[in-house]
N, C-alpha and C positions, 0 to 999 in steps of 0.2 A: 488505506488499505494500497497506495502506490508510497516508492517508494524508490528515494534516490542513493544508490551505494554510493560513494566520490573518494578512490583507492587508487595509487599509484601501481602498486603490483597490480598486474592484471589474472594473474592464477588467481589470486585469495578474488580481487572482484568481481570474477565470472565463481569460482566458489560459493561467493555468499550469495550471489544475485540468483543462479539457481536452487541454493536451498531454500533461499527468501520464496523465492515464484513455487520452490515445492508448498511451501505453505498457506501458501494464497497470494500473494502480495503479487502488483506489476509491481514489475521492478526496471529499474534504468539502471546505469554504470555509465561513466564515467574516472577519467584516468587523473584529472589536475587540475587545479583550486579555479580555475579561469570556466572551463568545462564547467563543475559544479554550479559556479553563477551564470552563465549562458542557461542550462538547463529549469536554475532555480527561478528563473525568469523566467520561462519558458512554460514552467509546467506546473499544477496545482500538490505540490508532495504533503503527504503528512508525517513522512517521519524522512531523514537525511543523515546516512549513516557515513562518518566524515570521517575522515584519516586526517591528523593533526598536519602530518609531516607529505601535503601536497605543494608541487613542483609550481612554478610559474605565478598563482598568487596559493599564499601559505591558508592550510588548513582552520586556522585563528584566527583571518582577517577575510574569511569567507564564511565561518561565524556571526564576525562582528557585526561584518553588513548585513546578512541574515534577520538577526537581530535589530540593528537598526532602521531594518524597512518593513519590521510589526508584523513579518510571517508568522499565518499559524503553524509554521512546517518546526515541527520539535528536532533535535538536536541530538544522534546519538554521537559520540566521536570515542577512535576508534586509534588507538595508542600502540606504539612498542612499549611504553615506558609506563610501570604503573604509580610509581611511588607514590607517598600521599599529595605532593605538593605538585606532579604534575593533575593529578586529579583535581584537586582546586582550581587553578589554574584555569584547566577546561569547564570548569562546571560556572567560575567567575562569566569567564566570556558567554555566556547564554546557553551553554549544554542543559538540556536538561537528562540526557543521562550521558557515564563513563563507562567504554570496555578495552581494559588492555591485553593485547598480545599476547602470547599466543589464549581463545574465548573456546568454551566450551558452546559448539552450535546452538542448540538448544535453549539452552539462555542467553544467545545473541534475541533469536526467536520470539523466543516469550518477553524479553526487553524491548521489543523491539513492538509485540502487540501492548502492550500493556503505555510505549507512548504515543499510541494510537486512538486508545481511550483517552487520550486525557486532549485528543483536540479538540478545534473549537466548536465540533458536533458528538458530546461521547455517544460511543452505540452503545446499548443494553444488553447487558451476556447472551441474552435470549429475544427473536423477533418472533412473534406471530401474527398471522391473520391469514383468515377464509380457511382453518383446520392446517396451517404449513405455520410448522416449529420450525427458526430456525438458530442454532447455538454456535452463537460466533467466536466461543472459546476453545469450544471443542472440538469444530467446523462439522457439528452434521447436520441433516435435515431429514424432517419427517414429515408425510403427508398426514393425516388422517392418522397418527400412528402407524403408517406404514416407512421405512424406511431409506433415503431416497440415495441413487447411487454419481453424485455428482464429481463434474472433474472441478478443479481450483479455480479457473476462468464461469462457468456456469451457476457455481456455488456462491462467487461474488458477483457476479450478475444478479441472483437472487437476493440477495442483501440489499441490494442497492435499491430493489425494487421493493422491500417491505417494508425499506426503512422511509422511504420514500409516504409507505403512510394510504395509502390509494391517490397518491397523487401523481401524474406524468411524468416521465425521465427521459430526454432526448436520446440519440445512439452517439451523439458527440459526448455527455452526461457519461455513458454508458464506457465509451473509449476512452475517456481519461480517466474513470475510476478503476475498467478492469483491463486493461491492454498497459504495457508502455510504449515509449515514443516511437518505437517501431515500427505502428501498426498499422500498415494503410486503411486511411477511411473512407476508398473505394475498395477497397476486397470484398465489403460485403461479410464484413468478421461477425457484426454485433446479427447478424440475420440469420446466418449461420447454426453462430449458438444461441440465440433464442429460439429458432424451429429444436435445434436437440433440446433445448430444458423444459419446450412443452414437453417435447416425448414425455421425460423421464415424469412428471406432472401428473400424465395423462387427464380421463373425463373425469369431470367437468373440465371446461377447460377455464383455465383464471390469469393467463397474460389475456391482457386486450392490444390490439395495436391501434393505434388514436395518430385518425390518420396527416400526416405531414407535423407531425407535434413529436411521438416516442409513441414509448409502453408503460400500462401502468397495470398496476396487479389490482 
């Protein structure tokens, strides 16, 4: 659910990031290989969308270091070259998938979702608890058969709570999983989102606050 886009063409990087955010992902963008390595060292990403031709540190070297570190982050390589030799070379470096430019955006989103499902902790297509049914593929949510009109952020927060299977999820874990690196942990963003989500879920209340620990469903 958290994606890093590493692409030196800034306009393309922001277009990709905007589209992925609309699909429900928390997305950070960087424009060089050294910045990609710095972000990958700071945050636990599910997927990195990695341009091969990055400045300062080549995308191939970023992939090599990520694989060598034993990271669970999946690598989706982007490149202007779509020859078979280039695809094989990228996969041999440790990339999990390979997309050549230009690409169709729905396909990119679908590939990112597929890689997320292959991460260390797979997410089932449907999550259910206390009358809530979440379809993580179609991005739809129901409570007792009633459709819930959730924003992408609210959907992701609810998914994280359902994945915890009754366990407590801290505000820090919610920030890490549903917001990007620009989120200020002191703004109360989690509290505001939780308030809106509770209102949309309706009565009886399902989300409880565990004082000093976090939230549980």
